[in-house]
C-alpha positions in Angstrom: -53.4 -44.5 -83.5 -53.9 -44.4 -79.7 -51.4 -47.3 -79.3 -48.8 -45.1 -81.1 -49.5 -42.2 -78.7 -49.4 -44.6 -75.8 -45.9 -45.9 -76.8 -44.6 -42.4 -77.4 -45.9 -41.1 -74.1 -44.4 -44.1 -72.2 -41.0 -43.5 -73.9 -41.1 -39.7 -73.4 -41.9 -40.2 -69.7 -39.2 -42.8 -69.2 -36.6 -40.5 -70.8 -37.9 -37.4 -68.9 -37.4 -39.4 -65.7 -33.7 -39.4 -66.4 -33.8 -35.6 -66.2 -36.0 -35.7 -63.1 -33.6 -38.1 -61.4 -30.7 -35.7 -62.1 -32.7 -32.6 -61.1 -34.0 -34.2 -57.9 -30.6 -35.5 -57.0 -28.8 -32.2 -57.5 -31.3 -29.7 -56.2 -33.4 -31.7 -53.7 -31.3 -34.6 -52.4 -28.1 -32.4 -52.3 -30.2 -29.4 -51.4 -33.0 -28.9 -48.9 -33.6 -32.6 -48.2 -29.9 -33.5 -47.7 -31.0 -34.7 -44.2 -32.7 -37.7 -45.9 -30.0 -38.3 -48.5 -26.8 -38.0 -46.5 -27.1 -41.6 -45.1 -26.7 -42.8 -48.7 -23.3 -41.2 -48.8 -22.2 -41.8 -45.3 -24.1 -44.6 -43.5 -24.7 -43.7 -39.9 -26.9 -46.7 -38.9 -27.1 -50.5 -39.0 -30.4 -50.8 -40.9 -30.6 -52.2 -44.4 -33.1 -49.4 -45.1 -31.8 -45.8 -45.6 -33.6 -42.6 -45.0 -32.8 -42.0 -48.6 -35.3 -44.7 -49.6 -38.1 -42.2 -48.9 -37.5 -40.6 -52.3 -38.7 -43.8 -53.9 -42.0 -43.3 -52.1 -42.6 -39.9 -53.7 -42.3 -41.2 -57.3 -44.3 -44.3 -56.4 -47.2 -42.1 -55.2 -47.1 -40.1 -58.4 -47.1 -43.3 -60.5 -50.0 -44.8 -58.4 -52.0 -41.5 -58.8 -51.7 -41.9 -62.5 -53.0 -45.5 -62.3 -55.9 -44.2 -60.3 -56.8 -41.6 -62.9 -56.5 -44.1 -65.7 -58.6 -46.7 -63.9 -61.3 -44.7 -62.1 -61.5 -41.5 -64.1 -60.9 -43.0 -67.5 -58.0 -40.8 -68.4 -56.2 -43.0 -70.9 -52.9 -41.1 -71.1 -52.3 -41.5 -67.4 -51.6 -45.3 -67.9 -48.5 -44.7 -70.1 -47.3 -41.9 -67.7 -47.7 -44.1 -64.7 -46.0 -47.1 -66.4 -43.2 -44.8 -67.6 -42.5 -43.6 -64.1 -42.7 -47.1 -62.7 -40.5 -48.6 -65.4 -37.8 -45.9 -64.8 -38.1 -46.7 -61.0 -37.5 -50.4 -61.7 -34.5 -49.6 -64.0 -33.1 -47.2 -61.5 -33.5 -49.7 -58.6 -31.8 -52.4 -60.7 -28.9 -50.2 -61.8 -28.3 -48.1 -58.7 -29.3 -50.2 -55.7 -28.6 -53.7 -57.1 -25.8 -53.3 -59.6 -23.9 -50.4 -58.2 -24.5 -50.5 -54.4 -25.0 -54.3 -54.2 -28.0 -54.1 -51.8 -28.8 -57.6 -53.1 -25.8 -59.8 -54.0 -26.5 -60.2 -57.7 -25.2 -58.7 -60.9 -21.7 -58.6 -59.5 -19.8 -60.0 -62.5 -20.9 -57.4 -65.2 -17.6 -56.1 -66.5 -18.3 -54.7 -69.9 -17.2 -51.1 -70.8 -20.6 -49.6 -70.0 -20.9 -51.3 -66.6 -17.4 -50.2 -65.7 -18.2 -46.6 -66.8 -21.4 -46.4 -64.7 -19.6 -47.8 -61.7 -16.7 -45.4 -62.1 -18.9 -42.4 -62.5 -20.9 -43.3 -59.5 -17.8 -43.8 -57.4 -16.6 -40.3 -58.4 -19.9 -38.9 -57.1 -19.6 -40.8 -53.8 -16.0 -39.7 -53.1 -17.7 -36.5 -51.7 -19.3 -37.4 -48.4 -20.8 -34.0 -47.9 -23.7 -32.0 -49.3 -21.6 -30.0 -51.7 -19.3 -30.8 -54.7 -20.8 -34.1 -55.7 -21.0 -34.5 -59.5 -24.6 -35.3 -60.4 -25.8 -37.1 -63.5 -28.6 -39.5 -64.5 -28.6 -43.2 -64.3 -28.4 -44.0 -68.1 -26.7 -40.9 -69.4 -23.3 -40.9 -67.9 -20.5 -38.5 -69.2 -18.2 -40.2 -71.7 -15.1 -39.4 -69.7 -15.9 -42.3 -67.4 -16.0 -44.9 -70.2 -12.6 -46.5 -71.0 -12.2 -49.5 -73.2 
C-alpha cells in the first residue's frame, strides 16, 4: 500500500509543480524578482548563464531538503516529494532550456503539432520584453489556441 501512496504523491507533486511554475513565473519572476528574470527576456550579457538560472537553485534546495528528511529523519513521504520536484525540474529543463531556447543544440527537429504549439505559445510570451503584459502558463499545459494542425 505504501508503494501506491508513493506513486500518487510523486504524480501529485509533479502535477502541482506545473501550477508552481506558472505561479512563480507570473507573480515572482514577473513581479518582485524581475531583476533576476529580465535577462531571460532581453539578454544583456555575453555569459551562457543567466541570472534567471538562480530560480533553479531554489527548487533544487527544496528537493534536496526533502531527500535529507527522507534519508536522515526517516520521513518516507519526503522521497516521492523530492523526486517529484526533481523530475519536474528535469522535464522543465529539457522542454524550456533545451527544446525551446536551444541552450544545447539538440531536439531541433521536433515538428509535431504539440512541439509547434509549445514553441508558438512560448514565442508569444517572449514578444513582451518588459515586466508587464507577458502571458504566463505552465510548461505542459499550454492553451489550445496555440495548437494548429
